MARBA-3410 file (N, C-alpha, C, O; in Angstrom, 1 decimal):
231
0.8,-1.2,0.0,0.0,-0.1,0.0,0.9,1.3,0.0,0.6,2.3,-0.7 ~ 1.9,1.2,0.9,2.8,2.3,0.9,3.6,2.5,-0.4,3.9,3.6,-0.8 ~ 4.0,1.3,-0.9,4.8,1.4,-2.1,3.9,1.9,-3.3,4.4,2.7,-4.1 ~ 2.6,1.6,-3.3,1.7,2.1,-4.4,1.5,3.6,-4.2,1.6,4.3,-5.2 ~ 1.4,4.1,-2.9,1.2,5.5,-2.7,2.5,6.3,-3.2,2.4,7.3,-3.8
3.7,5.6,-2.8,4.9,6.3,-3.2,5.0,6.4,-4.7,5.4,7.5,-5.3 ~ 4.6,5.4,-5.4,4.7,5.4,-6.9,3.7,6.4,-7.4,4.0,7.1,-8.4 ~ 2.5,6.5,-6.9,1.5,7.4,-7.3,2.0,8.8,-7.1,1.9,9.7,-8.0 ~ 2.6,9.0,-5.9,3.1,10.4,-5.6,4.2,10.8,-6.6,4.2,11.9,-7.1 ~ 5.2,9.9,-6.8,6.2,10.2,-7.8,5.7,10.4,-9.1,6.2,11.4,-9.8
4.7,9.6,-9.6,4.1,9.8,-10.9,3.5,11.2,-11.0,3.5,11.9,-12.0 ~ 2.8,11.5,-9.8,2.1,12.9,-9.8,3.1,14.0,-9.9,2.8,15.0,-10.6 ~ 4.2,13.9,-9.2,5.2,14.9,-9.2,5.7,15.1,-10.6,5.9,16.2,-11.1 ~ 6.1,13.9,-11.3,6.6,13.9,-12.7,5.6,14.6,-13.6,6.0,15.4,-14.5 ~ 4.3,14.3,-13.4,3.3,14.9,-14.3,3.2,16.4,-14.0,3.0,17.2,-15.0
3.3,16.8,-12.8,3.2,18.2,-12.4,4.4,19.0,-13.0,4.2,20.1,-13.4 ~ 5.6,18.3,-13.0,6.8,19.0,-13.6,6.5,19.2,-15.1,6.8,20.3,-15.6 ~ 5.9,18.2,-15.7,5.7,18.3,-17.2,4.6,19.4,-17.4,4.8,20.1,-18.4 ~ 3.6,19.5,-16.6,2.6,20.5,-16.8,3.2,21.9,-16.6,2.7,22.8,-17.3 ~ 4.2,22.1,-15.8,4.8,23.4,-15.6,5.8,23.8,-16.7,6.3,24.9,-16.6
6.0,22.9,-17.6,7.0,23.3,-18.7,6.5,24.6,-19.4,5.4,24.6,-20.0 ~ 7.3,25.6,-19.5,7.0,26.9,-20.0,6.7,26.8,-21.5,7.4,26.1,-22.2 ~ 5.7,27.5,-21.9,5.3,27.6,-23.3,5.8,28.9,-23.9,5.5,30.0,-23.4 ~ 6.6,28.7,-25.0,7.4,29.9,-25.5,7.0,30.1,-27.0,6.8,29.2,-27.8 ~ 6.9,31.3,-27.3,6.6,31.7,-28.8,7.8,32.5,-29.3,8.3,33.4,-28.6
8.2,32.3,-30.5,9.3,33.0,-31.2,8.9,34.0,-32.2,8.1,33.6,-33.1 ~ 9.4,35.2,-32.1,9.1,36.2,-33.2,10.4,36.8,-33.7,11.1,37.4,-33.0 ~ 10.7,36.5,-35.0,12.0,36.9,-35.6,11.8,36.7,-37.0,11.3,35.7,-37.5 ~ 12.3,37.7,-37.9,12.1,37.6,-39.3,13.2,36.8,-40.0,13.1,36.7,-41.2 ~ 14.1,36.2,-39.2,15.1,35.3,-39.8,14.8,33.8,-39.5,14.9,33.4,-38.4
14.4,33.1,-40.5,14.0,31.7,-40.3,15.1,30.9,-39.8,14.8,30.1,-38.9 ~ 16.4,31.1,-40.2,17.5,30.3,-39.6,17.8,30.5,-38.2,18.1,29.6,-37.5 ~ 17.6,31.8,-37.8,17.7,32.1,-36.4,16.7,31.4,-35.5,16.9,30.9,-34.4 ~ 15.4,31.5,-36.0,14.4,30.9,-35.3,14.6,29.4,-35.1,14.4,28.8,-34.0 ~ 15.0,28.8,-36.2,15.3,27.3,-36.2,16.4,27.0,-35.1,16.3,26.0,-34.4
17.5,27.9,-35.0,18.5,27.6,-34.1,18.0,27.8,-32.7,18.3,26.9,-31.8 ~ 17.2,28.8,-32.4,16.7,29.0,-31.0,15.7,27.9,-30.7,15.8,27.4,-29.5 ~ 14.9,27.5,-31.6,14.0,26.4,-31.3,14.7,25.0,-31.0,14.3,24.3,-30.1 ~ 15.8,24.7,-31.8,16.6,23.6,-31.5,17.3,23.6,-30.1,17.4,22.6,-29.4 ~ 17.8,24.8,-29.8,18.4,24.9,-28.5,17.5,24.9,-27.3,17.9,24.4,-26.2
16.3,25.4,-27.5,15.4,25.5,-26.3,14.4,24.4,-26.3,13.7,24.2,-25.3 ~ 14.4,23.6,-27.3,13.3,22.5,-27.4,13.3,21.6,-26.2,12.2,21.1,-25.8 ~ 14.5,21.3,-25.6,14.5,20.3,-24.6,14.2,20.9,-23.2,14.0,20.2,-22.3 ~ 14.2,22.2,-23.2,13.9,23.0,-21.9,12.5,23.6,-21.8,12.0,23.6,-20.7 ~ 11.9,24.0,-22.9,10.6,24.6,-22.9,9.8,24.0,-24.0,10.3,23.3,-24.9
8.6,24.3,-24.1,7.7,23.9,-25.2,7.6,25.1,-26.1,6.9,26.1,-25.7 ~ 8.1,25.0,-27.4,8.0,26.1,-28.3,6.7,25.9,-29.0,6.5,25.0,-29.8 ~ 5.7,26.7,-28.8,4.3,26.5,-29.2,4.0,27.2,-30.5,3.0,27.1,-31.1 ~ 4.9,28.0,-31.0,4.7,28.7,-32.3,5.8,29.7,-32.6,6.6,30.0,-31.8 ~ 5.8,30.2,-33.8,6.7,31.2,-34.3,6.1,32.1,-35.4,5.2,31.7,-36.1
6.7,33.2,-35.6,6.2,34.2,-36.6,7.3,35.0,-37.0,8.3,35.2,-36.3 ~ 7.2,35.5,-38.3,8.2,36.3,-39.0,7.8,37.7,-39.2,8.6,38.6,-39.6 ~ 6.5,38.0,-39.0,5.9,39.4,-39.2,5.1,39.8,-38.0,4.6,39.0,-37.2 ~ 4.9,41.0,-37.9,4.1,41.6,-36.8,2.6,41.0,-36.9,2.1,40.5,-35.9 ~ 2.0,41.1,-38.1,0.6,40.6,-38.2,0.5,39.1,-37.8,-0.4,38.6,-37.1
1.5,38.4,-38.3,1.4,36.9,-38.1,1.7,36.7,-36.6,1.0,35.8,-36.0 ~ 2.6,37.4,-35.9,2.8,37.2,-34.5,1.6,37.5,-33.7,1.3,36.8,-32.8 ~ 0.9,38.7,-34.0,-0.3,39.0,-33.2,-1.3,38.0,-33.3,-2.0,37.6,-32.3 ~ -1.6,37.4,-34.5,-2.6,36.4,-34.7,-2.2,35.1,-34.0,-3.1,34.5,-33.3 ~ -1.0,34.7,-34.1,-0.7,33.3,-33.6,-0.5,33.4,-32.1,-0.8,32.4,-31.4
0.1,34.5,-31.6,0.2,34.7,-30.1,-1.1,34.6,-29.4,-1.3,34.0,-28.4 ~ -2.1,35.3,-30.1,-3.5,35.3,-29.5,-4.1,33.8,-29.6,-4.9,33.5,-28.7 ~ -3.7,33.0,-30.5,-4.2,31.6,-30.6,-3.5,30.7,-29.6,-4.2,29.9,-29.0 ~ -2.3,30.9,-29.4,-1.5,29.9,-28.6,-1.4,30.4,-27.1,-1.2,29.5,-26.2 ~ -1.5,31.7,-26.9,-1.4,32.3,-25.5,-0.2,31.6,-24.7,-0.4,30.9,-23.8
1.0,31.9,-25.1,2.2,31.3,-24.5,2.5,32.1,-23.2,2.0,33.1,-22.9 ~ 3.4,31.4,-22.4,3.8,32.0,-21.1,4.8,33.3,-21.5,4.6,34.3,-20.9 ~ 5.7,33.0,-22.4,6.7,34.0,-22.7,6.9,34.1,-24.3,6.9,33.1,-25.0 ~ 7.0,35.3,-24.7,7.3,35.5,-26.1,8.7,36.1,-26.3,9.0,37.1,-25.7 ~ 9.5,35.4,-27.1,10.9,35.9,-27.4,10.7,36.8,-28.7,10.2,36.3,-29.7
11.0,38.1,-28.5,10.6,39.1,-29.4,11.8,39.8,-30.0,12.6,40.4,-29.3 ~ 12.0,39.7,-31.3,13.0,40.5,-32.0,12.5,42.0,-32.0,11.4,42.3,-32.1 ~ 13.5,42.9,-32.0,13.2,44.3,-31.9,12.9,44.9,-33.3,12.0,45.7,-33.4 ~ 13.8,44.6,-34.2,13.7,45.2,-35.6,13.2,44.2,-36.6,13.9,43.2,-36.8 ~ 12.1,44.4,-37.2,11.5,43.7,-38.3,11.0,44.7,-39.3,10.6,45.8,-39.0
10.9,44.3,-40.6,10.5,45.2,-41.6,9.2,45.9,-41.5,8.9,47.0,-42.0 ~ 8.2,45.2,-40.8,6.8,45.8,-40.7,6.5,46.3,-39.4,5.3,46.3,-39.0 ~ 7.5,46.8,-38.6,7.1,47.5,-37.3,7.9,47.0,-36.1,8.2,47.7,-35.2 ~ 8.3,45.7,-36.2,9.1,45.1,-35.0,8.4,44.8,-33.8,7.2,44.8,-33.7 ~ 9.2,44.6,-32.8,8.8,44.2,-31.5,7.8,45.2,-30.8,6.9,44.8,-30.2
8.1,46.4,-31.0,7.3,47.5,-30.4,5.8,47.3,-30.9,4.9,47.4,-30.1 ~ 5.6,47.1,-32.1,4.3,47.0,-32.7,3.6,45.7,-32.1,2.3,45.7,-31.9 ~ 4.3,44.6,-32.0,3.7,43.4,-31.4,3.2,43.7,-30.0,2.1,43.4,-29.6 ~ 4.1,44.3,-29.2,3.9,44.6,-27.8,2.7,45.5,-27.7,1.8,45.2,-26.9 ~ 2.6,46.6,-28.5,1.5,47.5,-28.4,0.1,46.8,-28.7,-0.9,47.1,-28.1
0.1,45.9,-29.6,-1.1,45.1,-30.0,-1.5,44.2,-28.9,-2.7,44.1,-28.5 ~ -0.6,43.4,-28.4,-0.8,42.3,-27.5,-1.1,42.7,-26.0,-1.7,42.0,-25.2 ~ -0.5,43.8,-25.6,-0.6,44.3,-24.3,-2.0,44.6,-23.9,-2.5,44.4,-22.8 ~ -2.8,45.1,-24.9,-4.2,45.5,-24.6,-5.0,44.2,-24.4,-5.9,44.2,-23.5 ~ -4.9,43.2,-25.2,-5.7,42.0,-25.2,-5.2,40.9,-24.4,-6.0,40.0,-24.0
-3.9,40.8,-24.2,-3.4,39.6,-23.4,-2.3,40.2,-22.4,-1.1,39.9,-22.7 ~ -2.7,40.9,-21.3,-1.8,41.5,-20.5,-1.0,40.5,-19.6,0.1,40.9,-19.1 ~ -1.4,39.2,-19.6,-0.7,38.2,-18.8,0.5,37.6,-19.5,1.3,37.0,-18.8 ~ 0.6,37.8,-20.7,1.7,37.3,-21.5,3.0,38.1,-21.2,3.0,39.3,-21.3 ~ 4.1,37.4,-21.0,5.4,38.1,-20.7,6.2,38.2,-22.0,6.2,37.3,-22.8
6.9,39.2,-22.2,7.7,39.5,-23.3,9.2,39.7,-23.0,9.5,40.5,-22.1 ~ 10.1,39.0,-23.7,11.5,39.1,-23.5,12.1,39.4,-24.8,12.1,38.6,-25.8 ~ 12.6,40.6,-24.9,13.3,41.0,-26.2,14.6,40.2,-26.4,15.4,40.1,-25.5 ~ 14.8,39.8,-27.6,16.1,39.1,-28.0,16.5,39.7,-29.3,15.9,39.4,-30.4 ~ 17.5,40.5,-29.2,17.9,41.2,-30.4,19.4,41.4,-30.6,20.2,41.2,-29.7
19.7,41.6,-31.9,21.1,41.9,-32.2,21.5,43.3,-31.7,22.7,43.6,-31.5 ~ 20.5,44.2,-31.5,20.7,45.6,-31.1,21.0,45.7,-29.6,20.4,45.0,-28.8 ~ 22.0,46.5,-29.3,22.3,46.8,-27.9,22.2,48.4,-27.6,22.9,48.9,-26.7 ~ 21.5,49.0,-28.5,21.3,50.5,-28.4,20.4,50.9,-27.3,19.3,50.2,-27.1 ~ 20.7,52.0,-26.6,20.0,52.4,-25.5,18.5,52.7,-25.8,17.6,52.4,-25.1
18.3,53.4,-26.9,16.9,53.7,-27.4,16.1,52.5,-27.6,14.9,52.5,-27.3 ~ 16.7,51.5,-28.1,15.9,50.2,-28.4,15.5,49.5,-27.0,14.3,49.1,-26.8 ~ 16.5,49.5,-26.2,16.2,48.9,-24.8,15.1,49.6,-24.1,14.2,49.0,-23.7 ~ 15.3,50.9,-24.0,14.4,51.7,-23.2,12.9,51.7,-23.8,11.9,51.5,-23.1 ~ 13.0,51.8,-25.2,11.7,51.8,-25.9,10.9,50.6,-25.7,9.7,50.7,-25.4
11.6,49.4,-25.7,10.8,48.1,-25.5,10.4,48.0,-24.0,9.3,47.4,-23.8 ~ 11.2,48.4,-23.2,10.9,48.3,-21.7,9.7,49.2,-21.4,8.7,48.9,-20.7 ~ 9.7,50.4,-22.0,8.6,51.3,-21.8,7.3,50.7,-22.4,6.2,51.0,-21.9 ~ 7.4,50.0,-23.5,6.3,49.4,-24.1,5.7,48.2,-23.4,4.6,47.8,-23.7 ~ 6.5,47.7,-22.5,5.9,46.5,-21.6,6.7,45.3,-21.6,6.3,44.4,-20.9
7.9,45.2,-22.2,8.7,44.0,-22.2,9.3,43.8,-20.8,9.6,44.8,-20.1 ~ 9.5,42.6,-20.3,10.0,42.3,-18.9,11.5,42.2,-19.0,12.1,42.1,-17.9 ~ 12.1,42.1,-20.2,13.5,42.0,-20.2,14.0,42.2,-21.6,13.2,42.3,-22.5 ~ 15.4,42.3,-21.7,16.0,42.6,-23.0,17.4,42.0,-23.0,18.3,42.3,-22.2 ~ 17.6,41.0,-23.8,18.9,40.3,-24.0,19.4,40.3,-25.4,18.5,40.4,-26.3
20.7,40.3,-25.6,21.2,40.3,-27.0,21.4,38.8,-27.4,21.4,37.9,-26.6 ~ 21.5,38.7,-28.8,21.6,37.4,-29.4,23.0,36.7,-29.2,23.2,35.6,-29.8 ~ 23.9,37.3,-28.5,25.1,36.7,-28.1,24.9,35.8,-26.9,25.9,35.2,-26.5 ~ 23.8,35.8,-26.2,23.4,35.1,-25.1,23.6,33.5,-25.3,23.2,33.0,-26.4 ~ 24.1,32.8,-24.3,24.2,31.4,-24.5,22.8,30.7,-24.3,21.9,31.2,-23.6
22.6,29.5,-24.8,21.4,28.8,-24.7,21.0,28.6,-23.2,19.8,28.7,-22.9 ~ 21.9,28.3,-22.3,21.6,28.1,-20.9,21.1,29.4,-20.3,20.2,29.5,-19.5 ~ 21.9,30.5,-20.7,21.4,31.8,-20.1,20.1,32.2,-20.6,19.3,32.9,-20.0 ~ 19.8,31.9,-21.9,18.5,32.3,-22.5,17.4,31.5,-21.7,16.4,32.1,-21.4 ~ 17.6,30.3,-21.5,16.7,29.4,-20.8,16.3,30.0,-19.4,15.2,30.1,-19.0
17.4,30.4,-18.8,17.3,30.9,-17.4,16.5,32.2,-17.5,15.6,32.5,-16.7 ~ 16.8,33.1,-18.5,16.2,34.4,-18.6,14.7,34.2,-18.9,13.8,34.9,-18.3 ~ 14.3,33.2,-19.7,12.9,32.9,-20.0,12.2,32.6,-18.7,11.1,33.1,-18.4 ~ 12.8,31.6,-17.9,12.1,31.2,-16.6,11.9,32.4,-15.7,10.9,32.5,-15.0 ~ 13.0,33.2,-15.6,12.9,34.4,-14.7,11.9,35.4,-15.1,11.2,36.0,-14.3
11.7,35.6,-16.5,10.6,36.5,-16.9,9.3,35.9,-16.6,8.4,36.6,-16.1 ~ 9.2,34.6,-16.9,7.9,34.0,-16.6,7.5,34.1,-15.2,6.3,34.1,-14.8 ~ 8.5,34.2,-14.3,8.2,34.3,-12.9,8.0,35.8,-12.4,7.7,36.0,-11.2 ~ 8.1,36.7,-13.4,7.8,38.0,-13.1,9.0,38.9,-12.9,8.9,40.1,-12.7 ~ 10.2,38.3,-13.0,11.5,39.1,-12.8,11.8,39.9,-14.1,11.3,39.7,-15.2
12.6,40.9,-13.9,13.1,41.7,-15.0,14.5,41.2,-15.3,15.3,41.1,-14.4 ~ 14.9,41.0,-16.6,16.1,40.4,-16.9,16.7,41.2,-18.1,16.1,41.5,-19.1 ~ 18.0,41.5,-17.9,18.8,42.2,-18.9,20.2,41.7,-19.1,20.8,41.3,-18.1 ~ 20.7,41.7,-20.3,22.1,41.5,-20.5,22.9,42.6,-19.7,22.4,43.7,-19.6 ~ 24.0,42.2,-19.0,24.7,43.1,-18.1,24.9,44.5,-18.6,24.6,45.5,-17.8
25.3,44.7,-19.8,25.6,46.1,-20.2,24.3,46.9,-20.4,24.4,48.1,-20.4 ~ 23.2,46.2,-20.6,22.0,46.9,-21.0,21.2,47.4,-19.7,20.4,48.4,-19.8 ~ 21.5,46.8,-18.6,20.7,47.1,-17.4,21.0,48.6,-17.0,20.1,49.3,-16.5 ~ 22.2,49.1,-17.3,22.5,50.5,-17.0,21.7,51.5,-17.8,21.3,52.5,-17.3 ~ 21.4,51.1,-19.0,20.6,52.1,-19.8,19.2,52.3,-19.1,18.7,53.4,-19.0
18.6,51.2,-18.7,17.3,51.3,-18.1,17.3,52.1,-16.8,16.4,52.9,-16.5 ~ 18.3,51.7,-16.0,18.4,52.4,-14.7,18.6,53.9,-14.9,18.0,54.7,-14.2 ~ 19.5,54.3,-15.8,19.7,55.7,-16.1,18.5,56.4,-16.6,18.1,57.5,-16.2 ~ 17.7,55.8,-17.5,16.6,56.4,-18.1,15.5,56.6,-17.1,14.8,57.6,-17.1 ~ 15.2,55.6,-16.3,14.0,55.7,-15.4,14.4,56.4,-14.1,13.5,57.0,-13.4
15.7,56.4,-13.7,16.1,57.1,-12.5,16.3,58.7,-12.7,15.8,59.5,-11.9 ~ 16.9,59.0,-13.8,17.2,60.4,-14.1,16.0,61.1,-14.7,15.8,62.2,-14.3 ~ 15.3,60.5,-15.6,14.1,61.1,-16.3,13.0,60.1,-16.5,12.8,59.7,-17.7 ~ 12.3,59.7,-15.5,11.3,58.7,-15.5,10.2,58.9,-16.5,9.7,58.0,-17.1 ~ 10.0,60.2,-16.8,8.9,60.5,-17.7,9.3,60.9,-19.1,8.5,61.3,-19.9
10.6,60.9,-19.3,11.2,61.4,-20.6,10.7,60.5,-21.7,10.8,59.3,-21.7 ~ 10.3,61.2,-22.8,9.9,60.5,-24.0,11.1,59.9,-24.7,12.2,60.5,-24.6 ~ 10.9,58.8,-25.4,12.0,58.3,-26.1,12.0,58.7,-27.6,12.8,58.2,-28.4 ~ 10.9,59.5,-28.0,10.8,59.8,-29.3,11.8,60.9,-29.7,12.2,61.7,-28.9 ~ 12.2,60.8,-31.0,13.1,61.8,-31.6,12.6,62.0,-33.0,12.5,61.1,-33.7
12.1,63.2,-33.3,11.5,63.5,-34.6,12.3,63.1,-35.8,11.8,62.5,-36.7 ~ 13.6,63.4,-35.7,14.4,63.0,-36.8,14.7,61.5,-36.9,14.6,60.9,-38.0 ~ 14.9,60.9,-35.8,15.1,59.5,-35.8,13.8,58.7,-36.2,13.9,57.7,-36.8 ~ 12.7,59.3,-35.8,11.4,58.6,-36.1,11.1,58.6,-37.6,10.2,57.8,-38.1 ~ 11.8,59.4,-38.4,11.7,59.3,-39.9,12.3,57.9,-40.4,11.8,57.4,-41.4
13.2,57.3,-39.7,13.8,56.1,-40.2,13.0,54.9,-39.8,12.4,54.8,-38.8 ~ 13.1,53.9,-40.8,12.5,52.6,-40.5,13.4,51.9,-39.5,14.5,52.3,-39.3 ~ 12.9,50.8,-38.9,13.8,50.0,-38.0,15.0,49.5,-38.7,16.1,49.5,-38.1 ~ 14.9,49.0,-39.9,16.1,48.5,-40.6,17.0,49.6,-41.0,18.2,49.4,-40.9 ~ 16.6,50.8,-41.3,17.5,51.9,-41.5,18.2,52.3,-40.2,19.4,52.7,-40.3
17.6,52.1,-39.1,18.2,52.4,-37.9,19.3,51.5,-37.6,20.4,51.8,-37.1 ~ 19.1,50.1,-37.9,20.1,49.1,-37.7,21.3,49.4,-38.6,22.4,49.2,-38.1 ~ 21.1,49.8,-39.9,22.1,50.0,-40.8,22.9,51.3,-40.3,24.2,51.3,-40.3 ~ 22.2,52.3,-39.9,22.9,53.5,-39.4,23.8,53.2,-38.2,24.9,53.7,-38.1 ~ 23.3,52.4,-37.3,24.1,52.0,-36.1,25.4,51.3,-36.4,26.4,51.6,-35.9
25.3,50.4,-37.3,26.4,49.6,-37.6,27.4,50.4,-38.5,28.6,50.3,-38.3 ~ 26.9,51.3,-39.3,27.7,52.2,-40.1,28.5,53.1,-39.2,29.7,53.3,-39.4 ~ 27.8,53.6,-38.1,28.4,54.6,-37.2,29.5,53.9,-36.4,30.4,54.5,-35.9 ~ 29.4,52.5,-36.3,30.4,51.8,-35.5,31.6,51.4,-36.4,32.5,50.8,-36.0 ~ 31.5,51.8,-37.6,32.7,51.6,-38.6,32.6,50.4,-39.4,33.6,50.0,-40.0
31.4,49.7,-39.5,31.3,48.6,-40.3,31.3,48.9,-41.8,30.7,49.9,-42.2 ~ 32.0,48.1,-42.6,31.9,48.3,-44.0,30.5,47.7,-44.6,29.9,46.9,-43.9 ~ 30.1,48.1,-45.8,28.9,47.7,-46.3,28.8,46.2,-46.3,27.7,45.6,-45.9 ~ 29.8,45.5,-46.6,29.9,44.1,-46.7,29.6,43.4,-45.3,28.9,42.4,-45.2 ~ 30.2,44.1,-44.3,30.1,43.6,-42.9,28.7,43.8,-42.4,28.1,42.9,-41.7
28.0,45.0,-42.8,26.7,45.2,-42.4,25.8,44.2,-43.1,24.9,43.7,-42.4 ~ 25.9,43.9,-44.3,25.1,42.9,-45.1,25.2,41.6,-44.4,24.1,41.0,-44.2 ~ 26.4,41.1,-43.9,26.5,39.8,-43.4,25.8,39.9,-41.9,25.3,38.9,-41.5 ~ 26.0,41.0,-41.2,25.4,41.0,-39.9,23.9,41.0,-39.9,23.3,40.4,-39.0 ~ 23.3,41.6,-40.9,21.8,41.8,-41.0,21.2,40.8,-41.9,19.9,40.8,-42.1
22.0,40.0,-42.5,21.4,38.9,-43.5,20.7,39.6,-44.7,19.7,39.1,-45.1 ~ 21.3,40.6,-45.2,20.8,41.3,-46.3,21.9,41.5,-47.4,23.1,41.2,-47.1 ~ 21.6,41.9,-48.6,22.5,42.1,-49.7,23.2,43.4,-49.5,22.7,44.4,-48.9 ~ 24.4,43.5,-50.1,25.2,44.8,-50.1,24.4,45.9,-50.8,24.3,47.0,-50.3 ~ 23.7,45.5,-51.9,22.9,46.4,-52.6,21.8,47.0,-51.7,21.5,48.2,-51.7
21.2,46.1,-50.9,20.1,46.6,-49.9,20.7,47.6,-48.9,20.1,48.6,-48.5 ~ 21.9,47.2,-48.5,22.6,48.2,-47.5,22.8,49.5,-48.1,22.4,50.5,-47.5 ~ 23.3,49.5,-49.4,23.5,50.8,-50.1,22.1,51.6,-50.2,22.1,52.8,-50.1 ~ 21.1,50.9,-50.5,19.7,51.6,-50.6,19.4,52.2,-49.3,18.9,53.3,-49.2 ~ 19.5,51.4,-48.2,19.2,51.9,-46.9,20.0,53.2,-46.5,19.5,54.1,-45.9
21.3,53.1,-46.8,22.2,54.3,-46.5,21.8,55.5,-47.2,21.7,56.6,-46.7 ~ 21.4,55.2,-48.6,21.0,56.4,-49.4,19.7,57.0,-48.8,19.6,58.2,-48.7 ~ 18.8,56.2,-48.3,17.5,56.6,-47.8,17.8,57.5,-46.5,17.2,58.5,-46.2 ~ 18.7,56.9,-45.6,19.0,57.6,-44.4,19.6,59.0,-44.7,19.1,60.0,-44.2 ~ 20.6,59.0,-45.6,21.2,60.3,-46.0,20.2,61.3,-46.5,20.3,62.5,-46.1
19.3,60.8,-47.3,18.2,61.7,-47.8,17.3,62.3,-46.7,17.1,63.5,-46.6 ~ 16.8,61.3,-45.9,15.9,61.7,-44.8,16.5,62.7,-43.8,15.8,63.5,-43.2 ~ 17.8,62.5,-43.5,18.5,63.3,-42.5,19.2,64.5,-43.1,19.7,65.3,-42.4 ~ 19.1,64.6,-44.5,19.7,65.6,-45.2,21.2,65.8,-45.0,21.7,66.9,-44.7 ~ 21.9,64.6,-45.1,23.4,64.6,-44.9,24.0,64.1,-46.1,23.3,63.4,-47.0
25.3,64.3,-46.3,25.9,64.0,-47.5,26.9,62.8,-47.5,27.3,62.2,-48.5 ~ 27.3,62.4,-46.3,28.3,61.2,-46.2,28.1,60.5,-44.9,27.5,60.9,-43.9 ~ 28.8,59.3,-44.8,28.7,58.5,-43.7,29.3,59.1,-42.4,29.0,58.6,-41.3 ~ 30.3,60.0,-42.6,30.9,60.6,-41.4,30.0,61.6,-40.7,30.0,61.7,-39.5 ~ 29.1,62.2,-41.5,28.2,63.1,-40.8,27.2,62.2,-40.1,26.7,62.5,-39.0
26.8,61.1,-40.8,25.9,60.2,-40.1,26.4,59.6,-38.8,25.7,59.5,-37.8 ~ 27.7,59.3,-38.8,28.4,58.8,-37.6,28.3,59.7,-36.4,28.1,59.3,-35.3 ~ 28.7,61.0,-36.8,28.6,62.0,-35.7,27.2,62.2,-35.2,27.0,62.3,-34.0 ~ 26.3,62.2,-36.1,24.8,62.3,-35.7,24.4,61.2,-34.8,23.7,61.4,-33.8 ~ 24.8,60.0,-35.1,24.4,58.8,-34.4,25.1,58.8,-33.0,24.5,58.5,-32.0
26.4,59.3,-33.0,27.1,59.4,-31.7,26.5,60.4,-30.7,26.5,60.2,-29.5 ~ 26.0,61.5,-31.3,25.4,62.5,-30.5,24.1,62.1,-29.8,23.7,62.5,-28.8 ~ 23.4,61.1,-30.5,22.3,60.5,-29.9,22.5,59.2,-29.2,21.5,58.4,-29.0 ~ 23.7,58.9,-29.0,24.1,57.7,-28.3,23.5,56.5,-28.8,23.1,55.6,-28.1 ~ 23.5,56.4,-30.2,23.0,55.2,-30.8,24.1,54.2,-31.1,23.8,53.0,-31.5
25.3,54.6,-30.9,26.4,53.7,-31.3,26.7,52.7,-30.3,27.6,51.9,-30.6
END
């Protein structure tokens, strides 16, 4: 009788652990990156869905209602901020963790103001990412070490300060990414490799940025980006 009870208790514990497995949704416009994350996390969490666009993400997140959404910041059709703005109104219980190549202060602060519970960069290890997901699901705030300072500075010094910049707001998310890398001294070829786009597309984005900001060369752009602490 005692042995049966022990077996039942162990079985119940195992089933409880399985039930507590976190349900995660991936939002990123790079299929290869999603596949890599899914492969790394699959043994630790249940990946219940993925999306490559804002509209797709909003629809599928609403259907699957995951515990945590891993959210890319920059996508062609609005990015993580647009997903957050749409889902926060209808599904306030879902936690969002930004997972991005960008480590710019304005991106970090913007996503946190929009409602994300954390922000980590894509250099994070699989074990660290798994831990970050669990902590966010538990209600903690999680940041890559360098990024935490941005949030503390922004909310401590100017808690009500807007993150909007009229000139910067002219640029698309992809144009901002290109500008940031350009200001860091990346060559067009390196930018293309970093963002998984062609060199010709990089050239087009740079031309658009120069036109919108009414500048004539990359050196002016670099100074402009540095003044706004985008680098």
